[in-house]
C-alpha positions in Angstrom: 0.0 0.0 0.0 1.4 3.4 -0.9 2.1 6.0 1.8 -0.5 8.3 0.4 -2.5 9.2 -2.7 -2.8 12.9 -3.8 -5.7 13.9 -6.0 -5.7 17.5 -7.4 -8.8 19.3 -8.5 -11.1 17.2 -6.4 -14.2 19.3 -6.3 -13.2 21.7 -9.1 -15.7 24.6 -9.6 -17.8 23.3 -6.6 -15.0 24.0 -4.1 -16.0 27.6 -3.6 -19.6 26.7 -2.9 -18.5 24.4 -0.1 -16.1 27.0 1.3 -18.9 29.6 1.2 -21.1 27.2 3.2 -18.3 26.6 5.7 -17.7 30.3 6.2 -21.4 30.9 7.0 -21.2 28.2 9.7 -18.5 29.9 11.8 -20.7 30.0 14.9 -21.4 26.2 14.6 -17.7 25.3 15.0 -16.5 24.0 18.3 -13.1 23.1 19.9 -11.5 20.1 18.3 -11.3 16.9 20.4 -9.2 13.8 20.5 -10.2 10.2 21.2 -9.7 9.1 24.8 -10.8 5.5 24.4 -14.6 5.5 24.5 -14.8 9.3 25.0 -13.5 12.4 23.4 -11.9 15.4 25.0 -10.3 18.8 24.2 -6.6 18.3 24.8 -4.8 21.4 23.6 -1.3 19.9 24.1 -2.2 17.4 21.4 -4.7 19.3 19.1 -5.8 22.8 18.7 -8.3 23.8 16.0 -12.1 24.1 15.6 -14.4 21.6 13.9 -17.7 21.5 12.3 -19.4 18.1 12.5 -21.5 18.3 9.4 -21.2 19.4 5.7 -24.9 19.9 5.6 -26.4 19.5 2.1 -22.8 19.4 0.8 -22.2 15.9 2.3 -23.8 14.2 -0.8 -21.7 16.4 -3.2 -18.5 15.4 -1.3 -19.3 11.7 -1.2 -20.4 11.7 -4.9 -16.9 12.9 -5.8 -15.1 10.7 -3.3 -16.7 7.3 -4.0 -15.6 7.0 -7.7 -12.0 7.9 -6.7 -12.1 5.1 -4.1 -13.1 2.7 -6.8 -10.3 3.9 -9.1 -7.8 3.3 -6.3 -9.2 -0.2 -5.8 -10.7 0.5 -2.4 -13.9 -1.0 -1.1 -15.5 1.0 1.6 -17.8 0.8 4.5 -19.1 3.8 6.6 -17.5 7.2 5.8 -17.1 9.9 8.5 -16.7 13.6 7.6 -15.9 16.8 9.5 -14.6 20.2 8.6 -11.6 21.6 10.5 -10.6 25.3 10.7 -7.0 25.8 11.8 -6.2 29.4 12.7 -3.0 31.1 14.0 -1.0 28.7 16.1 -3.3 25.7 15.6 -1.8 22.2 15.1 -2.4 18.4 15.6 0.6 16.6 17.1 1.7 13.1 15.8 -1.0 10.5 16.0 -2.8 7.7 14.3 -6.5 7.6 13.4 -7.7 4.6 15.4 -11.1 5.9 16.3 -13.3 4.7 19.1 -14.3 1.4 17.4 -10.9 0.6 15.7 -12.4 0.2 12.3 -10.9 3.2 10.5 -8.8 2.0 7.5 -8.2 5.0 5.3 -8.0 8.6 6.4 -8.3 11.6 4.1 -7.7 15.4 4.2 -9.2 17.7 1.6 -7.6 21.1 1.4 -10.7 23.4 1.0 -9.0 26.8 1.1 -8.5 28.9 -2.0 -5.3 29.9 -3.7 -3.2 31.9 -3.0 -3.3 30.6 0.6 -4.1 33.3 3.3 -2.0 31.3 5.8 1.4 29.6 6.0 2.4 26.4 7.6 -0.2 23.7 8.2 1.7 21.0 6.3 0.4 17.5 6.6 3.2 15.1 7.6 2.6 11.5 6.9 5.4 9.3 8.2 8.4 10.8 6.5 6.6 12.7 3.7 5.3 16.2 3.9 2.3 17.5 1.9 2.1 21.2 1.5 -1.5 22.5 1.6 -2.8 23.1 -2.0 -6.4 24.2 -2.4 -8.9 21.7 -3.9 -6.5 18.7 -3.3 -7.5 15.5 -1.6 -4.9 13.4 0.2 -5.7 9.8 1.3 -3.5 7.6 3.5 -3.7 4.5 5.7 -5.3 5.4 9.1 -2.6 3.5 10.9 0.1 5.9 9.5 1.6 8.3 12.0 0.8 11.8 10.8 0.5 15.4 12.1 -0.5 18.9 11.1 2.3 21.3 11.6 1.6 24.7 13.2 -0.5 27.1 11.1 0.3 30.8 10.8 -2.6 33.2 10.0 -1.3 36.7 10.2 -4.8 38.3 10.2 -6.2 35.9 12.7 -9.5 36.1 10.7 -11.7 32.9 10.6 -12.0 33.3 6.8 -8.2 33.0 6.4 -8.0 29.7 8.3 -6.6 26.5 6.9 -9.9 24.8 6.1 -10.0 21.0 5.5 -12.6 18.3 5.2 -11.2 15.4 7.2 -12.6 11.9 7.0 -12.2 8.3 7.7 -13.2 5.3 5.7 -14.1 2.4 7.9 -13.3 -1.3 7.6 -14.4 -2.8 4.3 -11.7 -0.7 2.7 -9.5 -3.4 1.3 -6.8 -2.5 -1.2 -7.3 -4.4 -4.5 -4.3 -2.8 -6.1 -3.4 0.7 -6.9 -2.5 2.5 -10.0 0.7 1.5 -11.8 3.7 3.7 -10.9 3.9 3.1 -7.1 5.5 6.4 -6.1 5.3 7.5 -2.5 2.5 9.9 -3.4 0.8 8.6 -6.5 -1.4 11.2 -8.2 -4.4 10.4 -10.3 
């Protein structure tokens, strides 16, 4: 299994619609939590950001774009979790794996929702020994048991609208790799 897959132009012209929705939901965001066994808690020494638990009417749009890509990559999938993360000045997520409360997460993904040029710096996604620089409208998938982290984000304005916005998700067991695209680089792109 490759370390990660990078898919540019994931939502294309629909990206801005989703971002506009997210920006209108600012008051619905809450402090990001981490799994503590059967419960979740805010642990700022591990993770600092704000999350939105629903994509609202955009969930169908997102999944309709995601599922064909999973098929192209040879992945079968079960339940898919989604959330939006807003990372503002000084936010981060230290090294971790995405086990989840029931231990059935197989594939994790991060979709960089922000526009270009980026209104922030930092916020790179480190997956094992690879570093992915945030690039708007790009989807990154990787095995959930891969150690990964979000490096500190720098937002000079401190404005919510300038945050590092991502849609994060987890594909639960049922995701079995049937084989991936020829080439086999550390970060295959389709």
